[in-house]
N, CA, C and O atoms as a GROMACS GRO file, in nm:
protein
  388
    1MET      N    1  18.324  11.684   5.724
    1MET     CA    2  18.196  11.656   5.783
    1MET      C    3  18.118  11.755   5.782
    1MET      O    4  18.003  11.739   5.743
    2LEU      N    5  18.165  11.883   5.825
    2LEU     CA    6  18.054  12.014   5.821
    2LEU      C    7  18.015  12.047   5.702
    2LEU      O    8  17.901  12.090   5.685
    3GLU      N    9  18.109  12.032   5.590
    3GLU     CA   10  18.088  12.069   5.479
    3GLU      C   11  17.974  11.947   5.399
    3GLU      O   12  17.895  11.973   5.309
    4GLU      N   13  17.991  11.842   5.450
    4GLU     CA   14  17.902  11.741   5.403
    4GLU      C   15  17.743  11.775   5.458
    4GLU      O   16  17.637  11.780   5.395
    5ARG      N   17  17.770  11.795   5.585
    5ARG     CA   18  17.644  11.826   5.647
    5ARG      C   19  17.575  11.957   5.594
    5ARG      O   20  17.452  11.965   5.596
    6TYR      N   21  17.655  12.064   5.543
    6TYR     CA   22  17.574  12.187   5.506
    6TYR      C   23  17.539  12.138   5.348
    6TYR      O   24  17.429  12.173   5.305
    7LEU      N   25  17.622  12.064   5.265
    7LEU     CA   26  17.547  12.033   5.141
    7LEU      C   27  17.439  11.939   5.166
    7LEU      O   28  17.361  11.929   5.071
    8ILE      N   29  17.414  11.866   5.271
    8ILE     CA   30  17.315  11.762   5.282
    8ILE      C   31  17.178  11.868   5.283
    8ILE      O   32  17.079  11.863   5.210
    9TRP      N   33  17.211  11.965   5.394
    9TRP     CA   34  17.112  12.063   5.421
    9TRP      C   35  17.049  12.145   5.300
    9TRP      O   36  16.931  12.166   5.271
   10ARG      N   37  17.173  12.187   5.236
   10ARG     CA   38  17.115  12.264   5.137
   10ARG      C   39  17.022  12.173   5.009
   10ARG      O   40  16.929  12.214   4.940
   11PHE      N   41  17.080  12.055   5.011
   11PHE     CA   42  17.033  11.959   4.896
   11PHE      C   43  16.882  11.952   4.944
   11PHE      O   44  16.802  11.984   4.857
   12LYS      N   45  16.824  11.913   5.075
   12LYS     CA   46  16.701  11.895   5.116
   12LYS      C   47  16.648  12.022   5.111
   12LYS      O   48  16.528  12.017   5.139
   13HIS      N   49  16.686  12.131   5.087
   13HIS     CA   50  16.620  12.236   5.119
   13HIS      C   51  16.595  12.281   4.930
   13HIS      O   52  16.539  12.386   4.898
   14GLY      N   53  16.639  12.195   4.840
   14GLY     CA   54  16.615  12.213   4.699
   14GLY      C   55  16.750  12.276   4.602
   14GLY      O   56  16.744  12.323   4.488
   15SER      N   57  16.845  12.263   4.672
   15SER     CA   58  16.946  12.346   4.584
   15SER      C   59  17.022  12.230   4.471
   15SER      O   60  17.084  12.131   4.510
   16ALA      N   61  17.006  12.258   4.358
   16ALA     CA   62  17.038  12.174   4.264
   16ALA      C   63  17.223  12.177   4.272
   16ALA      O   64  17.298  12.082   4.254
   17ALA      N   65  17.252  12.295   4.300
   17ALA     CA   66  17.394  12.321   4.313
   17ALA      C   67  17.469  12.215   4.399
   17ALA      O   68  17.574  12.155   4.373
   18ALA      N   69  17.368  12.206   4.534
   18ALA     CA   70  17.438  12.111   4.609
   18ALA      C   71  17.412  11.981   4.593
   18ALA      O   72  17.480  11.907   4.664
   19PHE      N   73  17.336  11.930   4.521
   19PHE     CA   74  17.311  11.809   4.472
   19PHE      C   75  17.435  11.768   4.374
   19PHE      O   76  17.503  11.667   4.391
   20GLU      N   77  17.455  11.859   4.270
   20GLU     CA   78  17.568  11.860   4.190
   20GLU      C   79  17.701  11.820   4.260
   20GLU      O   80  17.768  11.720   4.232
   21ARG      N   81  17.729  11.911   4.354
   21ARG     CA   82  17.837  11.894   4.426
   21ARG      C   83  17.869  11.736   4.492
   21ARG      O   84  17.975  11.674   4.481
   22ILE      N   85  17.744  11.694   4.563
   22ILE     CA   86  17.734  11.563   4.614
   22ILE      C   87  17.786  11.454   4.525
   22ILE      O   88  17.870  11.368   4.548
   23TYR      N   89  17.706  11.484   4.406
   23TYR     CA   90  17.726  11.380   4.297
   23TYR      C   91  17.859  11.409   4.261
   23TYR      O   92  17.919  11.306   4.290
   24GLU      N   93  17.954  11.504   4.205
   24GLU     CA   94  18.075  11.529   4.182
   24GLU      C   95  18.197  11.443   4.301
   24GLU      O   96  18.299  11.379   4.275
   25LYS      N   97  18.143  11.470   4.409
   25LYS     CA   98  18.215  11.454   4.540
   25LYS      C   99  18.252  11.279   4.549
   25LYS      O  100  18.360  11.227   4.578
   26TYR      N  101  18.141  11.225   4.520
   26TYR     CA  102  18.118  11.087   4.536
   26TYR      C  103  18.110  10.996   4.388
   26TYR      O  104  18.135  10.875   4.393
   27LYS      N  105  18.085  11.040   4.297
   27LYS     CA  106  18.058  10.956   4.184
   27LYS      C  107  18.170  10.848   4.155
   27LYS      O  108  18.143  10.729   4.137
   28THR      N  109  18.300  10.900   4.153
   28THR     CA  110  18.405  10.816   4.115
   28THR      C  111  18.414  10.703   4.213
   28THR      O  112  18.404  10.588   4.171
   29ASP      N  113  18.433  10.729   4.355
   29ASP     CA  114  18.429  10.613   4.430
   29ASP      C  115  18.327  10.500   4.446
   29ASP      O  116  18.354  10.382   4.471
   30LEU      N  117  18.183  10.563   4.424
   30LEU     CA  118  18.071  10.469   4.381
   30LEU      C  119  18.102  10.382   4.272
   30LEU      O  120  18.091  10.260   4.286
   31LEU      N  121  18.152  10.449   4.134
   31LEU     CA  122  18.172  10.392   4.021
   31LEU      C  123  18.247  10.263   4.040
   31LEU      O  124  18.192  10.156   4.017
   32LYS      N  125  18.385  10.272   4.085
   32LYS     CA  126  18.474  10.204   4.135
   32LYS      C  127  18.422  10.083   4.204
   32LYS      O  128  18.465   9.970   4.178
   33LEU      N  129  18.339  10.104   4.284
   33LEU     CA  130  18.269   9.988   4.385
   33LEU      C  131  18.200   9.897   4.305
   33LEU      O  132  18.224   9.776   4.306
   34ALA      N  133  18.085   9.970   4.213
   34ALA     CA  134  18.007   9.923   4.158
   34ALA      C  135  18.060   9.824   4.019
   34ALA      O  136  17.994   9.734   3.967
   35VAL      N  137  18.182   9.865   3.985
   35VAL     CA  138  18.256   9.783   3.885
   35VAL      C  139  18.295   9.664   3.953
   35VAL      O  140  18.264   9.551   3.915
   36VAL      N  141  18.365   9.689   4.055
   36VAL     CA  142  18.394   9.571   4.151
   36VAL      C  143  18.293   9.472   4.180
   36VAL      O  144  18.323   9.353   4.174
   37LEU      N  145  18.171   9.513   4.213
   37LEU     CA  146  18.068   9.423   4.260
   37LEU      C  147  18.010   9.362   4.146
   37LEU      O  148  17.986   9.242   4.157
   38LEU      N  149  17.969   9.438   3.998
   38LEU     CA  150  17.918   9.371   3.894
   38LEU      C  151  18.011   9.325   3.786
   38LEU      O  152  17.979   9.229   3.716
   39GLY      N  153  18.121   9.387   3.768
   39GLY     CA  154  18.230   9.342   3.680
   39GLY      C  155  18.189   9.388   3.527
   39GLY      O  156  18.219   9.332   3.421
   40GLU      N  157  18.123   9.491   3.547
   40GLU     CA  158  18.067   9.574   3.383
   40GLU      C  159  18.059   9.678   3.451
   40GLU      O  160  18.006   9.697   3.561
   41THR      N  161  18.139   9.778   3.352
   41THR     CA  162  18.144   9.909   3.345
   41THR      C  163  17.997   9.975   3.320
   41THR      O  164  17.951  10.055   3.402
   42CYS      N  165  17.941   9.946   3.229
   42CYS     CA  166  17.799   9.990   3.160
   42CYS      C  167  17.683   9.970   3.304
   42CYS      O  168  17.609  10.053   3.357
   43ALA      N  169  17.706   9.832   3.333
   43ALA     CA  170  17.611   9.817   3.444
   43ALA      C  171  17.644   9.894   3.570
   43ALA      O  172  17.552   9.942   3.637
   44ALA      N  173  17.762   9.906   3.603
   44ALA     CA  174  17.823   9.981   3.748
   44ALA      C  175  17.748  10.161   3.712
   44ALA      O  176  17.688  10.229   3.795
   45GLU      N  177  17.775  10.197   3.574
   45GLU     CA  178  17.733  10.330   3.562
   45GLU      C  179  17.587  10.348   3.585
   45GLU      O  180  17.542  10.447   3.642
   46ASP      N  181  17.510  10.247   3.537
   46ASP     CA  182  17.359  10.247   3.551
   46ASP      C  183  17.327  10.252   3.714
   46ASP      O  184  17.247  10.336   3.754
   47VAL      N  185  17.384  10.170   3.802
   47VAL     CA  186  17.379  10.137   3.913
   47VAL      C  187  17.416  10.298   4.014
   47VAL      O  188  17.353  10.340   4.111
   48VAL      N  189  17.504  10.341   3.964
   48VAL     CA  190  17.552  10.481   4.017
   48VAL      C  191  17.421  10.551   3.981
   48VAL      O  192  17.342  10.580   4.070
   49HIS      N  193  17.396  10.581   3.852
   49HIS     CA  194  17.296  10.666   3.836
   49HIS      C  195  17.139  10.626   3.899
   49HIS      O  196  17.059  10.709   3.942
   50ASP      N  197  17.123  10.512   3.895
   50ASP     CA  198  16.979  10.499   3.978
   50ASP      C  199  16.995  10.540   4.132
   50ASP      O  200  16.909  10.614   4.181
   51VAL      N  201  17.091  10.499   4.203
   51VAL     CA  202  17.118  10.556   4.325
   51VAL      C  203  17.114  10.704   4.346
   51VAL      O  204  17.049  10.754   4.438
   52PHE      N  205  17.184  10.776   4.258
   52PHE     CA  206  17.159  10.917   4.279
   52PHE      C  207  17.013  10.970   4.239
   52PHE      O  208  16.966  11.072   4.290
   53VAL      N  209  16.939  10.885   4.134
   53VAL     CA  210  16.795  10.930   4.080
   53VAL      C  211  16.731  10.918   4.198
   53VAL      O  212  16.650  11.004   4.231
   54HIS      N  213  16.759  10.805   4.281
   54HIS     CA  214  16.665  10.746   4.394
   54HIS      C  215  16.701  10.857   4.517
   54HIS      O  216  16.601  10.885   4.584
   55VAL      N  217  16.792  10.906   4.547
   55VAL     CA  218  16.829  10.992   4.642
   55VAL      C  219  16.777  11.141   4.587
   55VAL      O  220  16.738  11.218   4.675
   56ALA      N  221  16.774  11.178   4.479
   56ALA     CA  222  16.714  11.306   4.429
   56ALA      C  223  16.547  11.276   4.448
   56ALA      O  224  16.476  11.362   4.498
   57ARG      N  225  16.510  11.186   4.417
   57ARG     CA  226  16.346  11.166   4.439
   57ARG      C  227  16.301  11.165   4.565
   57ARG      O  228  16.186  11.202   4.591
   58THR      N  229  16.394  11.116   4.666
   58THR     CA  230  16.353  11.105   4.802
   58THR      C  231  16.406  11.201   4.894
   58THR      O  232  16.394  11.169   5.012
   59ARG      N  233  16.465  11.320   4.868
   59ARG     CA  234  16.538  11.424   4.923
   59ARG      C  235  16.459  11.452   5.032
   59ARG      O  236  16.522  11.450   5.138
   60ALA      N  237  16.332  11.479   5.042
   60ALA     CA  238  16.249  11.556   5.148
   60ALA      C  239  16.244  11.439   5.252
   60ALA      O  240  16.258  11.470   5.370
   61ASN      N  241  16.226  11.302   5.218
   61ASN     CA  242  16.226  11.213   5.345
   61ASN      C  243  16.350  11.112   5.388
   61ASN      O  244  16.353  11.014   5.462
   62LEU      N  245  16.460  11.186   5.305
   62LEU     CA  246  16.596  11.152   5.323
   62LEU      C  247  16.644  11.152   5.464
   62LEU      O  248  16.642  11.264   5.515
   63ARG      N  249  16.688  11.052   5.545
   63ARG     CA  250  16.737  11.076   5.676
   63ARG      C  251  16.882  11.014   5.703
   63ARG      O  252  16.918  10.897   5.713
   64ILE      N  253  16.929  11.096   5.710
   64ILE     CA  254  17.114  11.043   5.732
   64ILE      C  255  17.138  11.069   5.849
   64ILE      O  256  17.135  11.185   5.890
   65THR      N  257  17.170  10.954   5.932
   65THR     CA  258  17.229  10.947   6.076
   65THR      C  259  17.384  10.950   6.079
   65THR      O  260  17.453  10.999   6.168
   66GLY      N  261  17.421  10.895   5.977
   66GLY     CA  262  17.578  10.882   5.974
   66GLY      C  263  17.635  10.970   5.879
   66GLY      O  264  17.613  11.091   5.871
   67ASN      N  265  17.723  10.891   5.796
   67ASN     CA  266  17.785  11.004   5.673
   67ASN      C  267  17.732  10.936   5.554
   67ASN      O  268  17.700  10.818   5.540
   68LEU      N  269  17.728  11.059   5.454
   68LEU     CA  270  17.648  11.022   5.348
   68LEU      C  271  17.715  10.942   5.253
   68LEU      O  272  17.639  10.869   5.190
   69LYS      N  273  17.842  10.933   5.222
   69LYS     CA  274  17.932  10.812   5.122
   69LYS      C  275  17.883  10.702   5.213
   69LYS      O  276  17.794  10.641   5.152
   70ALA      N  277  17.900  10.658   5.315
   70ALA     CA  278  17.833  10.537   5.378
   70ALA      C  279  17.701  10.491   5.316
   70ALA      O  280  17.669  10.378   5.280
   71LEU      N  281  17.632  10.609   5.313
   71LEU     CA  282  17.494  10.578   5.313
   71LEU      C  283  17.493  10.545   5.147
   71LEU      O  284  17.427  10.448   5.113
   72LEU      N  285  17.552  10.608   5.061
   72LEU     CA  286  17.553  10.592   4.920
   72LEU      C  287  17.628  10.455   4.875
   72LEU      O  288  17.591  10.392   4.776
   73THR      N  289  17.731  10.417   4.952
   73THR     CA  290  17.807  10.290   4.944
   73THR      C  291  17.710  10.191   4.973
   73THR      O  292  17.698  10.107   4.884
   74THR      N  293  17.636  10.178   5.076
   74THR     CA  294  17.545  10.094   5.101
   74THR      C  295  17.446  10.055   4.992
   74THR      O  296  17.424   9.946   4.938
   75ALA      N  297  17.383  10.199   4.972
   75ALA     CA  298  17.299  10.156   4.844
   75ALA      C  299  17.342  10.088   4.717
   75ALA      O  300  17.278  10.007   4.650
   76ILE      N  301  17.476  10.140   4.694
   76ILE     CA  302  17.552  10.048   4.552
   76ILE      C  303  17.530   9.905   4.594
   76ILE      O  304  17.482   9.834   4.506
   77GLY      N  305  17.550   9.859   4.688
   77GLY     CA  306  17.582   9.737   4.750
   77GLY      C  307  17.453   9.641   4.770
   77GLY      O  308  17.472   9.519   4.772
   78THR      N  309  17.329   9.690   4.783
   78THR     CA  310  17.199   9.641   4.815
   78THR      C  311  17.094   9.701   4.708
   78THR      O  312  17.033   9.808   4.720
   79PRO      N  313  17.087   9.627   4.619
   79PRO     CA  314  16.985   9.672   4.478
   79PRO      C  315  16.846   9.611   4.531
   79PRO      O  316  16.835   9.499   4.580
   80PRO      N  317  16.763   9.684   4.518
   80PRO     CA  318  16.603   9.610   4.526
   80PRO      C  319  16.582   9.503   4.443
   80PRO      O  320  16.641   9.512   4.335
   81PRO      N  321  16.512   9.397   4.461
   81PRO     CA  322  16.518   9.294   4.369
   81PRO      C  323  16.475   9.315   4.224
   81PRO      O  324  16.520   9.252   4.128
   82SER      N  325  16.388   9.403   4.218
   82SER     CA  326  16.325   9.450   4.055
   82SER      C  327  16.424   9.547   3.988
   82SER      O  328  16.407   9.581   3.871
   83SER      N  329  16.523   9.591   4.061
   83SER     CA  330  16.607   9.679   3.984
   83SER      C  331  16.693   9.622   3.874
   83SER      O  332  16.702   9.500   3.863
   84CYS      N  333  16.760   9.710   3.788
   84CYS     CA  334  16.839   9.685   3.684
   84CYS      C  335  16.965   9.626   3.715
   84CYS      O  336  17.018   9.543   3.641
   85ARG      N  337  17.026   9.674   3.841
   85ARG     CA  338  17.099   9.649   3.904
   85ARG      C  339  17.110   9.472   3.949
   85ARG      O  340  17.205   9.395   3.944
   86ALA      N  341  16.986   9.456   3.988
   86ALA     CA  342  16.970   9.326   4.047
   86ALA      C  343  17.003   9.216   3.939
   86ALA      O  344  17.073   9.116   3.950
   87VAL      N  345  16.925   9.266   3.821
   87VAL     CA  346  16.914   9.180   3.674
   87VAL      C  347  17.087   9.170   3.639
   87VAL      O  348  17.137   9.060   3.615
   88ALA      N  349  17.153   9.267   3.638
   88ALA     CA  350  17.289   9.280   3.590
   88ALA      C  351  17.368   9.204   3.681
   88ALA      O  352  17.443   9.115   3.639
   89SER      N  353  17.357   9.236   3.823
   89SER     CA  354  17.420   9.118   3.915
   89SER      C  355  17.390   8.968   3.888
   89SER      O  356  17.481   8.885   3.896
   90GLU      N  357  17.262   8.934   3.857
   90GLU     CA  358  17.217   8.816   3.822
   90GLU      C  359  17.282   8.745   3.689
   90GLU      O  360  17.296   8.624   3.672
   91ARG      N  361  17.317   8.843   3.604
   91ARG     CA  362  17.393   8.812   3.476
   91ARG      C  363  17.539   8.796   3.510
   91ARG      O  364  17.612   8.734   3.433
   92THR      N  365  17.589   8.853   3.633
   92THR     CA  366  17.730   8.827   3.628
   92THR      C  367  17.765   8.712   3.737
   92THR      O  368  17.875   8.658   3.736
   93THR      N  369  17.656   8.674   3.837
   93THR     CA  370  17.697   8.592   3.938
   93THR      C  371  17.609   8.468   3.898
   93THR      O  372  17.652   8.360   3.940
   94GLY      N  373  17.498   8.465   3.828
   94GLY     CA  374  17.442   8.370   3.803
   94GLY      C  375  17.316   8.318   3.901
   94GLY      O  376  17.247   8.220   3.878
   95LYS      N  377  17.304   8.400   4.003
   95LYS     CA  378  17.210   8.397   4.110
   95LYS      C  379  17.112   8.492   4.108
   95LYS      O  380  17.136   8.611   4.091
   96PRO      N  381  16.992   8.443   4.126
   96PRO     CA  382  16.870   8.550   4.128
   96PRO      C  383  16.859   8.637   4.233
   96PRO      O  384  16.913   8.600   4.337
   97PRO      N  385  16.797   8.754   4.236
   97PRO     CA  386  16.781   8.834   4.315
   97PRO      C  387  16.725   8.786   4.431
   97PRO      O  388  16.702   8.861   4.525
   0.00000   0.00000   0.00000
């Protein structure tokens, strides 16, 4: 947990190396979850990419009160309606976002 807090602090202060470490630490678990949810590896890879891009873009305003893995996992499961993952989810489930 201390390593995670330190990585988050470094990332929020502009460290590309910290962001890379966060990505490497969580990408496999997030990809597995996305594949289970979407049923498509390609769509799952897009979802994971989108989540990390969003995190990178919003790092200055990122407020993490719990653990980072939980935040990222929640982001995988809750796409914004207009996102590519919402469209991919609609394709696999038949339900609109």
